[in-house]
N, C-alpha and C positions, 0 to 999 in steps of 0.2 A: 462455531468452532473455527479456529484459524489454523490451517495446516501449512507447515513449511513446504516450499517448493524445493525440489532436489535438482542437482545438475546445473546450477547457475554459474555464470562466469565469476572468477575471483572478484571480490569487492561488491557483489550484488547480493542482496537478500530478497527473498520473495515469499509470498504467502497466498494461499487459496482460502477464501471465505466459504465455509460449508455450513448449511443449515442456518439457524438463527445465531448471529454473533452476539455474544454476551460481554459485559464489561470485564469479566474474569479472563476472557480470551485475550483481551488487550493487555491487561496487567500481568498475565501469566506467560504469554507467548510473544506478542508483538513488541511491547515496551522493552523487555530485556534484550531482544534481538536488535532493536534500534540502538539501545545504549551500547551494546557490544560493538556494533558497526561504527558508531561514533568514536569509540576509543581507537579503532583501527584506521580511521580516515573519513573521507566524505561518505555520507549515507546515500546509497543507491537502492531504491526499493521498487519492486514489482508487486502489485497487489491485484489479485484476480478475484472477480466476483462473477462466477459462471452460473451454469444451470443448477448447480447444487446450492447456491446462495438463496436463503429465504428472507433475509432481512436483519435488522439490528434491533436489539433491545434498547430502551431509553438510556440505560447506563453505558452501553457500548457506543452510542452516538456521542455521548459526552467524552468518553475516553478517546474516540477518534479525533475529536476537535483538539484535545490536549496533546496528542502525539506530535503534531506538527510544531507545537510551541517549544517542546523540549529539544535541546540540541539545535536550536534554530539556525545557527551559523554553519552547522555541519551538513545540512541537507544539500545534496547536489542534484539528484534526479529522482522523480517519483513517477512511475508509469502505472496508471490505473487501467486494467483490462476488464471490460465488461460489455455486455449487450443489454443489461438491465436498464429499461427506459428511465425510471426515476433517478437512478444513480447517475446515468449519463447526463441528465438534465441538471442535477445538483452540481456535478463536477464542472459542467460548462459555466454555471453561474458563479461558483465559488473557487474554481481551480486557481485563479490568480492569487488567492490568499495562501496557497501552499508555498512554503519556503523552497528556494531552489527552483529548478526547472520542473515543470509538470506537463505530462502529455496523457491524453486519453486515447486508448486503443480498443477496437472491437476484439472479441474473442478470437476471431479468425487470424488476427495479427499478434497473437501472444508472443511468438518468437521474435517478431520485430520489436515488440515492447522490451523484451529482455535485452536485445542488441542495443537498443536506444539507451536503456538505463546504464549499460556497461560503458557506453561511449562518452566522450566529452570530458 
């Protein structure tokens, strides 16, 4: 499941991955929110994978790869907030492929990630 984050600065969208994330979570929640953000201006996203995150289904992993390609020129900043070892490893290897600016933050720095996404 992907739950929206509340109380973010204007122009920033954010989500918390909970349980196992399915392809339908992307197509039903994340993709429409990214599309709406792109219509309003640059996309600034905070994505949290915390203690309640259990992993991705195969379909969700494919949807995740496609999200960055859509609205390619509209991506400004994406902050990934996690302490999950394998996610951190993959983000360090492939973060350069994410359009716009990308930063990886530990869970303890969630507020700093939000501030970073809103800046610039």
